[in-house]
N, C-alpha and C positions, 0 to 999 in steps of 0.2 A: 276703190270698191272698198276695201276691207275698213277705211276709215268711216264711211257711212255705215257698215254694218255696225263697227264700235260705238257710232254716236246713237243710232237706233235703240241697240240694247240698253245703253246707260240711260236714255229717255224713258225706255218701258220699265227698266228697275226702279227709276225715281218716282214714276208714276205709280208703280206697285206700292212703294214705301211711304208715298203720300196717302195713298186709299187706306194704309194700315193705321197711319199715325193718328187717324181721327178717333179710333175707337180706345185709346188710352187704356185707363183700368177696368176694361171690360172682358169677361169670359162667356163664351157662349158654350153650353153643355146641353147634353140629350136628357130626357127625362129622368133614366134611371139615377144621373150624376146629382141631377138637381134633387130629387127626391130625397138621396141618401144625404145630401148636404142640409137638407131644412127639416129631415125627420129626426124629433127627440131632441134637436137644438132650438135655442131660442134665436130667432133669426128674424131681420128686417125682410118681410114679404110683401110685394108690393104688385097688386095686380093694375094695370094702368089703362084695361078697357072703360067703357062707359060705364056709369051706375047700373044702366039697364042691363047691360051684359053680365055685369058683377052678380046681380040679383039673380041671374038663370042659373047661376052655379060657379063655385070659385074654388080656390084651393084652401084648406084648413087655416086658420090664423092670418091669411092675408088681408091687408087694409086695401081701399080701393082709391086710386089718384089717378085721374083721367089724364092720360098723356096729352091728349087733342086740347085741351083746356089750354089757353095763352098763359095762365099762372100755374102752370104744372109744376116749375121749380121753387116758386112760393109758397105754393102749398106743401110740397115734397121736404122743404127745408127744417122746419120746425117739428116734424114727425119721424125724421132719420137721424140717424147718429153717423159722422164719417169715419169715426173710428171701426163702425163694422161693416161688412159687407150687406149688399144691399141685394136681395134677389127678386128680379122682376119678370113676369109675363103676360102675354095678351092673348089673343085667340091664335095666332098663328106665327108669332115671331117676329112680325114687322115694326108693330109699334112699340114692343118692348125693347127692340134694338135701338129704336130713336130714343126710348127714354132713357135706356142705359147710355146713351152717348152723352144726353144733357147733365144726367147725374153724373157722368164720370168728368164732364167738363167743369162741373160743381165741386169736384174734389172726392167723390165717393168711388171706391170700390164696387163694382158691378158684376153680377153673374144673372145672364140672360138664358131663360129656356129657351131653346132654339126652334121648336116647332110650337110652342104655346100650348094653351091648353088643349087644344086639338089633338097633339102628340101625347099629352098626358092622359086624356079618355082614350085614345085608340090604345093605349098600353093597359088601359082599365086600372087605372091609379084612382083613389079616392077624391071624391068632389063633393064639397056642401053645397047642398040645394035647401 
């Protein structure tokens, strides 16, 4: 019986480690920390939403590269420097995490805004319209 429990626990641990391994060089932060990191610094800030969403409002100095486009990495690579962190956000944090994983696999260190622009706006942080 003890052996079955040990095997089950080891299996769960291996699964958890495997799930974490996919995030590589990705850090997810909340809006306050994200704002602190990008304000007053020259950073690589990428809005990964659609161009239509971007035009409705975005963070200052962000570039728009739609993560849902099949050539996302090939569009991002010439615009981004692997030596510097890339800060990404989307509407709610899901697409930007997808973008962060893709960028991480391509050798970038990435910081993801956990709740996306919704969290940003909820905390009354500035938006370019």
